[in-house]
VONUVEX-849004 format. One record per residue: chain; x, y, z of N, C-alpha, C in turn. Coordinates in steps of 0.02 Angstrom, whole numbers, plus 32768, in hexadecimal, padded with zeros to 4 digits. Each point is the difference from the previous one (the first is absolute). Layout:
BEGIN
['A',[X,Y,Z],[X,Y,Z],[X,Y,Z]] ...
! end
This chain:
BEGIN
['A',[E02C,52C1,0B87],[7FF8,7FD9,803E],[7FB7,7FEC,8008]] ['A',[7FF2,7FC1,8012],[7FBC,7FE9,8008],[7FE2,801D,8040]] ['A',[7FC3,8018,7FFC],[7FE0,801E,803A],[7FDF,7FC9,8029]] ['A',[8003,8008,8042],[7FE0,7FD1,802D],[7FB7,8010,8006]] ['A',[7FD5,7FCC,7FFA],[7FB8,8009,8003],[7FE9,7FFA,8048]] ['A',[7FDA,8031,8017],[7FE9,8001,8046],[7FB9,7FE6,8004]] ['A',[7FF5,7FCE,802B],[7FBE,7FE5,800B],[7FD7,8030,802C]] ['A',[7FBE,8006,7FF4],[7FD6,8025,802E],[8001,7FDF,8044]] ['A',[7FF7,8026,8034],[8006,7FE6,8044],[7FC2,8011,8028]] ['A',[7FE8,7FCF,8026],[7FCB,800D,8031],[8021,800E,8041]] ['A',[7FEF,8036,8020],[801C,8011,8042],[7FCA,7FF5,8034]] ['A',[800F,7FD5,8031],[7FCE,7FEE,8032],[801E,8008,8045]] ['A',[7FF9,803B,801C],[801A,800A,8043],[8044,8022,7FFD]] ['A',[8019,8013,8039],[803F,8026,8004],[803A,7FD9,7FE3]] ['A',[801B,8018,7FC7],[803D,7FE4,7FE4],[7FF7,7FBE,7FDD]] ['A',[7FC2,7FE7,7FF8],[7FF6,7FBE,7FE1],[7FF2,8008,7FB6]] ['A',[8025,7FDA,7FD6],[7FF7,8002,7FB8],[7FEA,7FBC,7FE8]] ['A',[7FD2,8000,7FCE],[7FEB,7FC2,7FE1],[7FFF,800A,7FB5]] ['A',[8028,7FDA,7FDB],[8002,8007,7FB8],[7FC2,7FE2,7FE1]] ['A',[7FE4,8022,7FCE],[7FC6,7FE7,7FDB],[801A,7FE6,7FBD]] ['A',[7FEE,7FC2,7FED],[8019,7FE5,7FC1],[7FED,802C,7FC6]] ['A',[802B,8004,7FCE],[7FF1,8026,7FC3],[7FC5,7FE1,7FDD]] ['A',[7FD8,802B,7FDF],[7FC6,7FE7,7FDB],[8018,7FDD,7FC1]] ['A',[7FD4,7FD3,7FE6],[8010,7FDC,7FC4],[7FD2,8016,7FC7]] ['A',[8018,7FF6,7FC2],[7FD5,800F,7FC7],[7FD7,7FC2,7FF1]] ['A',[7FD7,8002,7FCB],[7FD3,7FCA,7FF2],[8023,7FC0,7FEC]] ['A',[803F,8003,7FEB],[8026,7FC5,7FEE],[8024,7FE3,803C]] ['A',[7FFA,801E,803C],[8020,7FE5,803C],[8045,801A,800A]] ['A',[8018,8031,7FD6],[8044,801B,8008],[7FFE,8039,8032]] ['A',[8035,8007,8027],[8006,8039,802D],[800E,803E,7FD8]] ['A',[7FDB,8035,800D],[800B,803F,7FDE],[8040,8020,8018]] ['A',[8029,8015,7FD1],[803D,8022,8012],[803C,7FD3,8005]] ['A',[7FFC,7FC0,7FEE],[803A,7FD4,8003],[7FEC,7FB9,7FF8]] ['A',[8032,7FD1,7FF8],[7FF0,7FBA,7FF8],[7FE5,7FE2,8040]] ['A',[7FDD,7FC7,7FF9],[7FE8,7FDC,803A],[803A,7FE1,8026]] ['A',[7FF2,7FF0,8041],[8032,7FDD,8027],[800F,7FBD,7FDF]] ['A',[803F,7FF1,7FF3],[8014,7FC2,7FE0],[8002,8005,7FB5]] ['A',[7FEA,8039,7FE3],[8000,8009,7FB7],[8043,8020,7FEC]] ['A',[8023,7FE5,7FCE],[8042,801B,7FEE],[7FFA,8045,7FE1]] ['A',[8033,8029,800B],[8002,8042,7FE1],[800C,7FF7,7FB5]] ['A',[7FF0,8034,7FD9],[8006,7FFD,7FB8],[8048,7FEF,7FEC]] ['A',[8007,7FCE,7FD5],[8043,7FEE,7FE9],[8020,7FCA,802A]] ['A',[7FE4,7FEF,803A],[801E,7FCE,802B],[7FE9,7FBB,7FEA]] ['A',[802F,7FCF,7FFC],[7FF0,7FBD,7FEA],[7FFB,7FD3,803D]] ['A',[7FC7,7FDE,8007],[7FF5,7FD5,8039],[7FEA,7FBB,7FE8]] ['A',[801A,7FCB,8020],[7FF1,7FBC,7FEB],[7FCA,7FDF,8029]] ['A',[7FE9,8022,8036],[7FCE,7FE1,802B],[7FBB,8002,7FDE]] ['A',[7FD1,7FDA,801D],[7FBC,7FFE,7FE5],[7FDD,8043,800C]] ['A',[7FCF,8011,7FD6],[7FDC,803F,8009],[7FDD,8001,8044]] ['A',[7FFF,803B,801F],[7FDF,8008,8040],[7FB5,7FFA,7FF8]] ['A',[7FDF,7FE7,8034],[7FB7,7FFB,7FFE],[7FE1,8045,8002]] ['A',[7FC6,8009,7FE1],[7FE0,8043,8000],[7FF3,8017,8047]] ['A',[8009,8041,800A],[7FF3,801E,8042],[7FB6,800B,800B]] ['A',[7FE9,7FF4,803C],[7FBA,800C,8010],[7FF5,804B,8008]] ['A',[7FC4,8019,7FF0],[7FF1,8047,8009],[800B,8015,8049]] ['A',[8014,803E,8009],[8011,8018,8043],[7FC8,8028,8022]] ['A',[7FC6,8004,7FE0],[7FCB,802B,801A],[7FED,7FED,8048]] ['A',[7FF5,7FBE,800B],[7FEA,7FEA,8042],[8038,800B,8033]] ['A',[803E,7FF9,7FEA],[8038,800C,802E],[8002,8048,8016]] ['A',[7FF6,802E,7FD1],[8000,8048,8011],[7FC6,800F,802F]] ['A',[7FC5,7FE6,7FF0],[7FC6,800C,802B],[800C,7FE5,8046]] ['A',[801F,7FC5,8004],[800E,7FE3,8042],[8031,802B,8028]] ['A',[8032,801B,7FDF],[8030,802B,8022],[7FE0,8041,8017]] ['A',[7FD5,801C,7FD6],[7FDC,803D,8012],[7FD3,7FF2,803C]] ['A',[7FDC,7FC7,7FFE],[7FD4,7FEE,8038],[8027,7FFA,8040]] ['A',[8039,7FDF,7FFD],[802B,7FF8,803B],[8017,8044,8019]] ['A',[8013,802C,7FD2],[8018,8043,8013],[7FC9,8028,8021]] ['A',[7FC3,7FFC,7FE5],[7FC8,8025,801D],[7FEF,7FE5,8046]] ['A',[8002,7FBF,8009],[7FF2,7FE3,8042],[8034,8018,8033]] ['A',[803F,8003,7FEB],[8033,8018,802D],[7FF4,8049,8012]] ['A',[7FEC,8028,7FCF],[7FF4,8046,800C],[7FC5,800A,8030]] ['A',[7FCE,7FD4,7FFB],[7FC8,8003,802E],[8016,7FED,8047]] ['A',[8028,7FCC,8006],[8018,7FEA,8041],[802C,8035,8021]] ['A',[8029,8022,7FD7],[802D,8033,801B],[7FDC,8042,800F]] ['A',[7FC3,8007,7FE7],[7FDD,803E,8009],[8012,8035,7FCD]] ['A',[8026,7FED,7FCC],[8012,8030,7FCC],[7FC2,8013,7FD7]] ['A',[7FD3,7FD0,7FF6],[7FBF,800F,7FE2],[7FD0,8008,803B]] ['A',[7FEA,803E,800B],[7FDC,8010,803D],[7FB5,7FF5,7FFA]] ['A',[7FE2,7FE9,8036],[7FB9,7FF3,8002],[7FD9,803F,7FF0]] ['A',[7FCD,7FFA,7FD5],[7FD6,8038,7FED],[8019,8027,7FC4]] ['A',[803F,7FF7,7FED],[801C,8025,7FC7],[7FEF,7FDC,7FBE]] ['A',[7FF8,8027,7FCB],[7FF1,7FE5,7FBE],[803F,8002,7FD5]] ['A',[800F,7FC9,7FDF],[803B,7FFA,7FD5],[7FEB,7FEA,7FBA]] ['A',[801B,8022,7FCE],[7FEF,7FEE,7FBB],[8031,7FCD,7FE6]] ['A',[7FE7,7FD4,7FD3],[802B,7FCD,7FE3],[8039,801F,7FD7]] ['A',[7FF4,8034,7FD6],[8037,801D,7FDA],[8037,801D,802D]] ['A',[7FED,8020,8037],[8033,801C,802D],[8029,7FCA,8020]] ['A',[7FE0,7FCB,8017],[8025,7FC8,801E],[802B,7FDD,7FCB]] ['A',[7FE6,7FFB,7FC3],[8026,7FE0,7FCA],[8040,8026,7FF2]] ['A',[7FFC,8042,8001],[803C,8029,7FF5],[8032,7FF7,8038]] ['A',[7FE6,7FFB,803C],[802C,7FF5,803A],[8023,7FBD,7FFC]] ['A',[7FDD,7FCC,7FE9],[801C,7FBD,7FFC],[8026,7FF3,7FBF]] ['A',[7FF9,802C,7FCE],[8023,7FF6,7FC2],[7FE1,7FCC,7FD3]] ['A',[7FBD,7FF9,8003],[7FDD,7FCF,7FD7],[7FC4,8023,7FDF]] ['A',[7FDC,7FDB,7FD5],[7FC4,801C,7FE2],[7FC7,7FFE,8032]] ['A',[7FCB,8028,7FF5],[7FC8,8001,802F],[7FDA,7FBE,8004]] ['A',[8002,7FD6,7FCC],[7FD7,7FC3,7FFE],[800E,7FD1,803B]] ['A',[803F,7FEB,800C],[800B,7FD3,8039],[7FF0,8020,8043]] ['A',[8005,8043,8005],[7FED,8022,803E],[7FB5,7FFB,800B]] ['A',[7FD9,800C,7FCB],[7FB7,7FFB,8006],[7FEC,7FB8,8013]] ['A',[8021,7FCF,7FE0],[7FEF,7FBB,800F],[8011,7FEE,8048]] ['A',[8039,8019,8018],[8013,7FF3,8046],[7FD0,8022,8030]] ['A',[7FEC,803E,7FEF],[7FD2,8024,802B],[7FBB,7FDE,8002]] ['A',[7FEB,7FE3,7FC8],[7FC1,7FDC,8000],[8004,7FC3,802E]] ['A',[8039,7FDF,8001],[800A,7FC8,802E],[7FFC,8017,8049]] ['A',[801F,8039,800E],[7FFD,801B,8044],[7FB9,8015,8012]] ['A',[7FDA,8018,7FCE],[7FBB,8013,800D],[7FD7,7FC3,8012]] ['A',[800D,7FC7,7FDF],[7FDB,7FC3,8010],[8011,7FE6,8046]] ['A',[803A,8015,801B],[8015,7FEC,8042],[7FEB,8033,8035]] ['A',[7FE0,8036,7FEB],[7FE9,8032,802F],[8035,8032,8016]] ['A',[803B,7FFF,7FE0],[8036,802D,8013],[7FF7,8046,7FE3]] ['A',[7FE1,8005,7FC5],[7FF3,8040,7FE0],[7FB9,8000,7FE4]] ['A',[7FE8,803C,7FEE],[7FBE,8008,7FE4],[8007,8026,7FBE]] ['A',[7FDA,7FEC,7FCE],[8002,8022,7FBF],[7FDB,8043,8004]] ['A',[8020,8034,7FE7],[7FE2,8042,7FFC],[7FF9,8012,7FB6]] ['A',[7FC4,7FFF,7FE3],[7FF7,800D,7FB9],[8022,8040,7FE8]] ['A',[8024,7FF9,7FC8],[8022,8038,7FDF],[8038,8020,8029]] ['A',[8012,7FE1,8038],[8036,801C,8029],[8036,7FCD,8010]] ['A',[7FED,7FC3,8011],[8032,7FCF,8012],[7FE7,7FD2,8036]] ['A',[802A,7FF8,8034],[7FF0,7FD1,8036],[800E,8021,8044]] ['A',[7FD0,7FF9,802D],[8009,801B,8044],[8014,7FC7,802F]] ['A',[8033,800D,8028],[8015,7FCE,8032],[7FCA,7FFC,8035]] ['A',[7FE8,7FC3,800C],[7FC9,7FF5,802E],[8015,8012,8048]] ['A',[7FD0,801C,8023],[800B,8011,8046],[7FDE,7FCB,802B]] ['A',[8028,7FDB,8028],[7FE5,7FCB,802A],[7FF4,801A,8047]] ['A',[7FC5,7FF6,8017],[7FEE,8016,8043],[8015,7FCC,8034]] ['A',[7FF8,8013,803F],[800E,7FD1,8036],[7FD3,7FC3,7FFA]] ['A',[7FC3,800C,7FEC],[7FD1,7FC8,7FF7],[8017,7FD1,7FC9]] ['A',[8018,801C,7FC8],[801A,7FD7,7FC9],[8037,7FD2,8019]] ['A',[8030,801D,8026],[8038,7FD9,801A],[7FE8,7FC9,802E]] ['A',[7FCF,8010,802B],[7FE6,7FCE,802F],[7FDD,7FC7,7FDC]] ['A',[7FD9,8011,7FCC],[7FDB,7FCD,7FDB],[8030,7FD2,7FDA]] ['A',[8033,801D,7FE1],[8031,7FD7,7FDC],[8026,7FD2,8030]] ['A',[8012,8019,803A],[8022,7FD7,8032],[7FD4,7FC7,8017]] ['A',[7FBF,800E,8008],[7FD1,7FCC,8015],[7FFC,7FC8,7FCB]] ['A',[8000,8014,7FC1],[7FFE,7FCF,7FCA],[8040,7FD5,8001]] ['A',[8039,8021,800B],[803F,7FDB,8004],[7FFE,7FCE,8039]] ['A',[7FE6,8015,803A],[7FFC,7FD3,8039],[7FD4,7FC3,7FF1]] ['A',[7FC7,800D,7FDF],[7FD2,7FC9,7FF0],[801E,7FD0,7FCE]] ['A',[802B,8019,7FD4],[801E,7FD5,7FCD],[803D,7FDA,801C]] ['A',[802C,8022,8022],[8040,7FE3,8012],[8001,7FD9,8041]] ['A',[7FE0,801B,8034],[8006,7FE0,8042],[7FE5,7FB9,8000]] ['A',[7FC1,7FF4,7FED],[7FE8,7FBA,8001],[8025,7FD3,7FCF]] ['A',[8015,801C,7FC7],[8023,7FD7,7FCE],[8043,7FE8,801A]] ['A',[8025,802D,8020],[8042,7FED,801A],[7FFA,7FD3,803D]] ['A',[7FD4,8012,802E],[7FF8,7FD8,803D],[7FE6,7FBA,7FF1]] ['A',[7FDA,7FFA,7FCA],[7FE7,7FBE,7FED],[8037,7FD0,7FEA]] ['A',[803B,801C,7FF1],[8038,7FD6,7FEB],[802D,7FEB,803A]] ['A',[7FF7,801F,803A],[802A,7FEF,8039],[7FF4,7FB7,8014]] ['A',[8035,7FDB,8006],[7FFC,7FB9,8011],[7FF8,7FD2,7FC5]] ['A',[7FF5,801D,7FC4],[7FF8,7FD7,7FC4],[803E,8000,7FD4]] ['A',[802D,8030,800C],[803D,8005,7FD8],[803D,7FF4,802D]] ['A',[8034,7FE1,7FE4],[803D,7FF7,8028],[8023,8042,800C]] ['A',[8028,8004,8034],[8023,803E,8012],[802B,801A,7FC7]] ['A',[801C,7FD3,7FD8],[802C,8015,7FC9],[7FDB,802B,7FCD]] ['A',[7FBF,7FF2,7FF6],[7FDA,8029,7FD0],[7FF9,8047,8019]] ['A',[7FF5,8007,8041],[7FFA,8043,801D],[8044,8024,8000]] ['A',[8034,7FDC,8012],[8042,8020,8004],[801A,8014,7FBB]] ['A',[7FE5,7FE1,7FCC],[8014,8014,7FBC],[7FE9,8047,7FF0]] ['A',[7FD2,801B,8027],[7FE8,8044,7FF6],[802D,8033,8022]] ['A',[802D,7FE9,802B],[8028,8030,8027],[802A,802F,7FD4]] ['A',[8020,7FE9,7FCA],[8025,8030,7FD6],[7FD3,8037,7FE4]] ['A',[7FC2,7FEF,7FEF],[7FD2,8034,7FE7],[7FED,8030,8038]] ['A',[7FF8,7FE6,803D],[7FF1,802B,8039],[803A,802F,800D]] ['A',[803C,7FE5,7FFF],[803C,8029,800E],[800D,8033,7FC9]] ['A',[7FE9,7FF1,7FC3],[800A,802F,7FC8],[7FDA,8041,8009]] ['A',[7FD0,8001,802E],[7FDB,803E,800C],[8024,802E,8032]] ['A',[8030,7FE4,8025],[8020,8025,8036],[802C,8038,7FE5]] ['A',[8028,7FF2,7FCD],[802E,8032,7FE4],[7FDD,803D,7FE6]] ['A',[7FCE,7FF8,7FD1],[7FDC,803B,7FE7],[7FDD,8027,8037]] ['A',[7FE5,7FDC,8032],[7FDF,8022,8038],[8031,802B,8027]] ['A',[803C,7FE6,800D],[8032,8025,8025],[8016,803F,7FDA]] ['A',[8000,7FFC,7FBD],[8014,803A,7FD7],[7FC7,8030,7FF4]] ['A',[7FC4,7FEE,8015],[7FC7,802B,7FF2],[7FEB,7FFC,7FB7]] ['A',[8012,7FCA,7FDF],[7FF1,7FF6,7FB9],[7FBA,7FE1,7FFA]] ['A',[7FCD,802A,7FFB],[7FBB,7FE8,7FFF],[7FF1,7FD4,7FC3]] ['A',[8014,8015,7FC3],[7FF3,7FD4,7FC6],[8024,7FBD,8007]] ['A',[803F,8001,8017],[8025,7FC2,8008],[7FE0,7FD3,8034]] ['A',[7FEA,801F,8037],[7FDE,7FD9,8034],[7FBF,7FE3,7FE5]] ['A',[7FD9,8028,7FDC],[7FC0,7FE8,7FE5],[800A,7FC4,7FD2]] ['A',[8034,8003,7FD7],[800D,7FC8,7FD3],[8012,7FC1,8027]] ['A',[802C,8007,8032],[8014,7FC6,8028],[7FC6,7FE7,802A]] ['A',[7FD8,802D,801B],[7FC6,7FEE,8028],[7FCE,7FD8,7FD6]] ['A',[7FF4,8016,7FC3],[7FD3,7FDC,7FD3],[801A,7FBA,7FF1]] ['A',[8042,7FFA,7FF3],[801E,7FBF,7FF1],[7FF6,7FD0,803B]] ['A',[8009,801A,803D],[7FF9,7FD5,803B],[7FB8,7FE8,8009]] ['A',[7FD0,802F,7FFE],[7FBB,7FED,800C],[7FE5,7FD4,7FC7]] ['A',[8018,800B,7FC3],[7FEB,7FD6,7FC8],[8018,7FB8,800B]] ['A',[803F,7FF8,8013],[801B,7FBD,800D],[7FDD,7FDF,803B]] ['A',[7FEF,8028,8032],[7FDD,7FE6,803B],[7FBC,7FE2,7FEC]] ['A',[7FDA,8026,7FD9],[7FBE,7FE9,7FEC],[8002,7FC9,7FCB]] ['A',[8036,7FFE,7FDA],[8007,7FCB,7FCD],[8004,7FBB,8021]] ['A',[8013,7FFE,803F],[8002,7FBF,8023],[7FBB,7FE1,8007]] ['A',[7FCB,8029,7FF9],[7FBC,7FE5,8003],[7FEF,7FDA,7FC1]] ['A',[8022,800E,7FC9],[7FF1,7FE1,7FC0],[7FC3,801F,7FDE]] ['A',[7FE6,8037,801C],[7FC4,8020,7FE5],[8015,803C,7FD6]] ['A',[7FFF,7FF8,7FBF],[8017,8037,7FD3],[7FD1,803C,8003]] ['A',[7FBF,7FF4,8007],[7FD0,8038,8003],[800C,8029,803F]] ['A',[800E,7FDF,8036],[800E,8023,803F],[803D,802D,7FF7]] ['A',[8035,7FE5,7FE1],[803D,8027,7FF6],[7FF2,803D,7FD5]] ['A',[7FD7,7FF7,7FCB],[7FF1,8037,7FD2],[7FD6,8036,8023]] ['A',[7FCD,7FEC,8025],[7FD4,8030,8021],[8027,8026,8037]] ['A',[8028,7FDB,8027],[8028,8021,8034],[8032,8030,7FE2]] ['A',[801C,7FEE,7FC7],[802F,802D,7FDE],[7FDF,8040,7FE9]] ['A',[7FC2,7FFA,7FE7],[7FDC,803B,7FEA],[7FF1,802F,803B]] ['A',[7FED,7FE3,8038],[7FF3,8028,803C],[8040,8022,8018]] ['A',[8037,7FDB,7FFE],[8040,801C,8017],[8014,803C,7FD5]] ['A',[7FF4,7FFD,7FBF],[8012,8038,7FD3],[7FD7,803E,8010]] ['A',[7FC5,7FF7,801C],[7FD5,8039,8010],[8014,8022,8041]] ['A',[8029,7FDE,8028],[8016,801C,8041],[803E,8029,7FF4]] ['A',[7FFB,8041,800C],[803B,802D,7FF9],[800B,8024,8041]] ['A',[803E,7FFF,8017],[8012,8023,803E],[803C,802D,7FF3]] ['A',[7FF9,8035,7FD7],[803A,802B,7FF1],[8019,8028,803B]] ['A',[7FD8,8007,8035],[8015,8029,8038],[801A,7FD7,803B]] ['A',[8007,7FBE,7FF7],[8017,7FD6,8036],[8048,8013,8014]] ['A',[800D,8001,8041],[8042,8014,801A],[8032,7FC7,7FF7]] ['A',[8041,8012,7FF7],[8034,7FCB,7FF8],[8001,7FCF,8039]] ['A',[7FF5,8017,803E],[8001,7FD3,8039],[7FC7,7FCD,7FFB]] ['A',[7FC6,8017,7FE9],[7FC7,7FD2,7FF7],[800E,7FCD,7FC9]] ['A',[8022,8018,7FCB],[8012,7FD4,7FC9],[802F,7FC8,8019]] ['A',[8030,8013,8029],[802F,7FCF,801C],[7FDC,7FCE,802D]] ['A',[7FCF,8018,8027],[7FDA,7FD3,802B],[7FD8,7FCE,7FD7]] ['A',[7FE3,8017,7FCA],[7FD9,7FD3,7FD5],[802D,7FCB,7FE0]] ['A',[803D,8013,7FED],[802F,7FCF,7FE4],[8013,7FCC,8034]] ['A',[800B,8015,803E],[8011,7FD1,8035],[7FC6,7FCF,800D]] ['A',[7FC3,8016,7FF4],[7FC7,7FD4,800A],[7FFF,7FC7,7FCE]] ['A',[801B,800A,7FC5],[8005,7FC9,7FCF],[802A,7FC8,801D]] ['A',[803A,8012,801B],[802D,7FCE,801C],[7FE0,7FDD,803C]] ['A',[7FDF,8027,802C],[7FDF,7FE3,803A],[7FC8,7FD0,7FEC]] ['A',[7FDD,8011,7FCB],[7FC9,7FD5,7FE8],[801B,7FBD,7FE8]] ['A',[8036,8002,7FDA],[801E,7FC1,7FE7],[8017,7FD5,803B]] ['A',[801F,801F,8031],[8018,7FDA,803A],[7FC5,7FDE,8025]] ['A',[7FC9,8024,8009],[7FC6,7FE3,8022],[7FE1,7FC7,7FD8]] ['A',[7FFB,8009,7FBF],[7FE3,7FCC,7FD6],[802D,7FC2,7FFE]] ['A',[8041,800A,8000],[802F,7FC8,7FFB],[7FFC,7FD2,803D]] ['A',[7FEF,801C,803A],[7FFA,7FD7,803D],[7FB8,7FEE,8010]] ['A',[7FD2,8011,7FD3],[7FBA,7FEE,8009],[7FDB,8027,8035]] ['A',[8018,803D,800F],[7FE0,802A,8033],[7FCA,802A,7FDF]] ['A',[7FC4,7FE4,7FFB],[7FC9,8021,7FDE],[7FEA,8040,8024]] ['A',[8001,7FFF,8042],[7FEA,803A,8027],[802E,803C,7FF2]] ['A',[8041,7FF4,8004],[802F,8037,7FF3],[7FFC,8016,7FB7]] ['A',[7FFB,7FD1,7FD2],[7FFC,8010,7FB9],[7FC4,802D,7FF1]] ['A',[7FC7,7FF0,801F],[7FC4,8029,7FF5],[800A,8046,801C]] ['A',[801D,8005,803B],[800C,8041,801E],[802D,802C,7FD5]] ['A',[8036,7FE2,7FE7],[802F,8025,7FD5],[7FDF,8015,7FBF]] ['A',[7FDC,7FD2,7FE0],[7FE2,800E,7FBF],[7FCA,8035,8006]] ['A',[7FD7,7FFC,8033],[7FCB,8032,8009],[801F,8045,800C]] ['A',[8034,8003,8029],[8021,8040,800B],[8021,801B,7FC2]] ['A',[801B,7FD2,7FD8],[8023,8014,7FC3],[7FD0,801E,7FCC]] ['A',[7FC4,7FE5,7FFD],[7FD0,8016,7FCD],[7FD4,803A,8018]] ['A',[8009,8015,803E],[7FD9,8037,801A],[8011,8041,7FDB]] ['A',[7FCF,802D,7FF7],[800E,803F,7FDB],[802D,802E,8026]] 
! end
C-alpha cells in the first residue's frame, strides 16, 4: 500500500494550521514524489510538458513571516522573551533559514531585536513608543485623506465600504490577526486614492510597527465600526466628521 506523505505544518494561533510547501532539489523536483501535474511512473500522458516550477524558498519565508506576525499580534511571542531560530523552525516544521530571514525582516521593522548567539528578543514598546507611532500615523493619514474630500465622487468612497465591513467580522470574533489583515487592506486602499505610492509604503511600514496584543474585543469592535463611519462621512463630503472619526481611530 502506498504511504501518504505528510506536509510540514506551520501552526499560528489556536487550532490554525498552515501547510508549508515541500522543498525542491536542485533540478526543481519535489523531494519525496512527483511534481504537481507530473505523471506517475509508467503513466502515459499526451499533454504538453508542464512548465518548470519556481523555487519555493520565498514562499516558505513569506508564510513563516506571516505566522510570526500573527504570533506577535496574539501575544504568543511575548515581549522581552528571546526565541531561537532553530526552536521556532522545529515548531513550524521548516529549516532554520527561512525563520532567520523572517526574523531579520521583523528586526528591520522594530518588532524584534537581534541577540548575538541566542536568537531574537521580542521588542518591548513603551507608552511613549505607542504615542509617537500614533502621531506619525495621524500626520500621514489625516491630511492625506482630508485633502481628497470634495475631489472624488461619492462612488469612489463607497467602493471602500466592503473593505471597511470586512473588518467587522474578525473584530467581533476577537480575531486580532484577521482584524489586522483586514484593517491593513482598508487603510492601504484608502491611501491609494491619493496616487502617492511612497505615502502608501511609508504608512504601511508604520502600521506594521504598531502592535496592540492586549486590546480588548470591545475596543476592536469599536475600531471596526469606525471604518464604516469614516466611509460614510467621506462619501457625503463631511470633512469635519471624517477628521473626528479618523483621529479617534488612530489614537493609541
